[in-house]
C-alpha positions in Angstrom: 10.8 25.0 5.1 7.6 22.9 4.3 4.0 22.8 4.7 3.1 19.4 5.3 1.0 19.1 2.4 2.5 16.0 0.2 3.1 16.1 -3.4 3.6 12.9 -4.1 3.8 9.4 -3.3 7.0 7.8 -4.0 8.9 4.5 -3.8 12.1 3.3 -2.2 13.9 1.4 -5.4 17.1 0.7 -3.8 19.2 1.2 -0.5 23.3 1.1 -0.3 25.0 1.1 3.1 28.1 3.1 3.0 29.9 3.3 6.1 27.9 4.7 8.6 25.3 6.3 6.0 22.8 4.9 3.4 21.5 5.7 0.3 18.2 5.8 -0.8 16.8 5.4 -4.3 13.7 7.1 -4.8 11.5 6.4 -7.8 9.2 9.0 -8.3 7.8 11.2 -11.1 8.4 14.3 -9.7 12.3 13.0 -10.3 12.6 14.9 -13.4 11.8 18.5 -11.8 14.4 18.0 -9.3 17.8 19.1 -9.3 21.0 18.0 -7.4 21.4 19.7 -3.9 17.6 20.3 -3.5 15.8 20.1 -0.3 12.9 17.4 -0.5 10.9 16.3 2.7 10.9 12.0 2.9 7.9 11.1 5.5 8.9 14.5 7.0 12.2 14.3 6.7 14.3 16.7 4.9 17.1 15.1 2.4 19.6 16.5 -0.2 19.4 15.2 -3.6 22.6 13.8 -4.7 22.2 12.2 -8.1 19.0 11.9 -10.6 18.7 9.2 -13.2 15.0 9.6 -15.3 12.1 8.8 -12.9 14.8 8.0 -9.7 16.8 10.0 -7.6 19.2 9.2 -4.5 19.6 11.1 -1.2 21.7 10.0 1.8 20.9 10.0 5.4 23.5 10.0 7.9 23.7 8.0 11.2 21.9 10.8 13.4 18.8 10.9 11.0 18.7 7.1 11.1 18.6 7.2 14.8 15.7 9.8 15.0 13.4 8.6 12.6 11.9 5.8 10.8 14.4 5.6 7.9 16.0 2.9 9.4 13.1 0.6 9.4 12.6 1.4 5.2 12.7 -1.2 2.5 12.7 -1.9 -1.2 9.2 -1.0 -2.0 8.0 0.8 0.5 5.5 4.0 -0.1 6.9 7.4 1.2 5.6 10.6 1.1 7.4 13.3 -0.5 7.2 16.9 -0.5 9.6 19.8 -2.7 10.3 22.8 -0.4 8.1 25.9 0.1 8.4 28.7 -2.6 8.1 32.2 -1.7 4.6 33.5 -2.4 2.8 29.9 -2.4 -0.3 29.6 -0.3 0.7 28.2 3.1 -2.1 25.2 3.3 -0.7 23.2 6.0 1.8 24.7 8.6 5.2 25.7 8.6 7.2 22.6 8.8 11.1 22.0 8.8 11.6 18.4 7.8 13.7 18.3 11.5 11.8 15.1 12.8 11.7 15.3 16.6 11.1 11.7 17.2 9.3 8.6 16.4 5.8 7.2 17.4 4.1 4.6 17.2 0.4 3.9 15.7 -1.5 2.4 18.8 -5.4 2.4 17.2 -6.6 2.8 13.6 -10.4 2.8 13.3 -12.5 3.2 10.4 -15.2 5.5 10.5 -17.8 6.6 8.4 -16.0 8.8 6.0 -12.5 9.2 7.7 -10.1 7.3 9.7 -8.9 7.7 13.1 -5.5 7.1 14.3 -4.0 7.3 17.9 -0.3 7.2 18.6 2.0 7.1 21.1 5.0 9.0 21.4 7.9 10.0 24.5 6.6 11.7 27.3 9.3 14.0 27.3 7.5 15.9 24.1 4.6 16.6 26.0 4.8 20.1 26.2 5.1 20.2 22.6 1.4 18.8 22.0 -1.5 20.8 22.5 -5.3 20.3 21.7 -6.2 21.7 18.2 -2.4 22.0 17.4 -0.4 21.3 14.5 1.7 18.3 14.2 3.5 16.5 11.2 3.2 12.8 11.1 5.5 11.3 8.2 5.3 14.8 6.6 1.7 15.3 6.8 0.5 18.8 8.3 -2.6 17.1 10.9 -4.6 18.7 13.7 -4.3 17.2 17.3 -7.0 15.9 19.7 -7.5 14.0 22.6 -4.0 15.3 23.6 -2.3 13.3 26.5 1.1 12.9 28.2 2.1 10.5 25.7 -0.6 9.9 23.5 -2.7 12.1 20.8 -5.4 11.3 18.2 -5.5 12.5 14.5 -8.6 11.8 11.9 -7.6 12.0 8.1 -9.9 12.4 5.2 -10.6 10.1 2.2 -8.2 12.0 -0.1 -5.5 12.3 2.7 -5.9 8.7 3.4 -5.3 7.5 -0.6 -2.8 10.2 -1.2 -0.3 9.6 1.4 1.3 6.5 3.0 -1.4 6.9 5.6 -3.2 4.0 4.1 -0.2 1.9 4.8 -0.1 3.0 8.6 -1.5 -0.2 11.2 -1.5 -0.9 14.8 2.4 -1.0 15.3 3.5 0.9 12.7 6.2 3.5 13.3 6.1 7.1 12.4 8.1 10.1 12.1 6.8 13.2 14.2 8.0 17.0 13.9 6.3 19.2 16.6 5.1 22.4 15.4 8.1 24.8 15.9 6.6 28.0 17.7 5.9 25.7 20.5 9.4 24.3 20.6 10.6 28.4 20.6 8.0 29.0 23.5 8.8 26.2 25.6 13.0 26.9 24.8 11.8 31.1 26.6 10.0 29.2 29.1 13.0 26.9 30.2 15.4 29.9 30.4 13.1 32.5 32.1 13.7 34.7 28.9 10.9 37.5 29.8 
C-alpha cells in the first residue's frame, strides 16, 4: 500500500529481457535503504526488489504488468517516480494507492499557468465510472485531484514542487502515463454491478 506522495526521482540504468519478463536496474539514492523482497512503487507500479548493489537495485516486470502499464516504453536514462510502501503510523498525505495500475492514459494537453501547470489526459472510456469530480486519481504514482471529469478525459493541475520533484516535468502531449483509480470507487462499482445491498 502506498500514498501517492513521491519520495524520490530515480533513473533506469539498464534493461534486460529474459523470456517474457523484463529486469530493470534502477539507480536511486534510496537503494541503500531498501531490502530484497521489499515493495516499491515505480511510476505507480508496485514491483519487488530482487537485488541491490550500492545505489542500484533490480526489479522484474512480468508480461501482464508490461501490457497494462507504461513500463514497456521505458528506456535507459528515463526518470521514474518511486515511493516505498506505507508504514503503519505514518501520515497519509495523499490517498490509498495499491500500486495496481488499471490502465494507461495519454496526455492530450499541457498548459503552463501562472505558478502551476495544467495537464489533460484521455483514458479508456470503460473506466469512466471510476473517475469523479474532485476525486482522487494516481498518475505515474502521484496522488492528484480530478476536475473537469468527462467520460474519457480529465484534468489535473500541478504545483511547482510536484512539477520539479516528480517526472511530471517530462510529460508532454502524447506522453503515456500509468493510471490507478481510487480503490474505494472500485469496490462501490463492484457492489453496484452485483446488486449487493
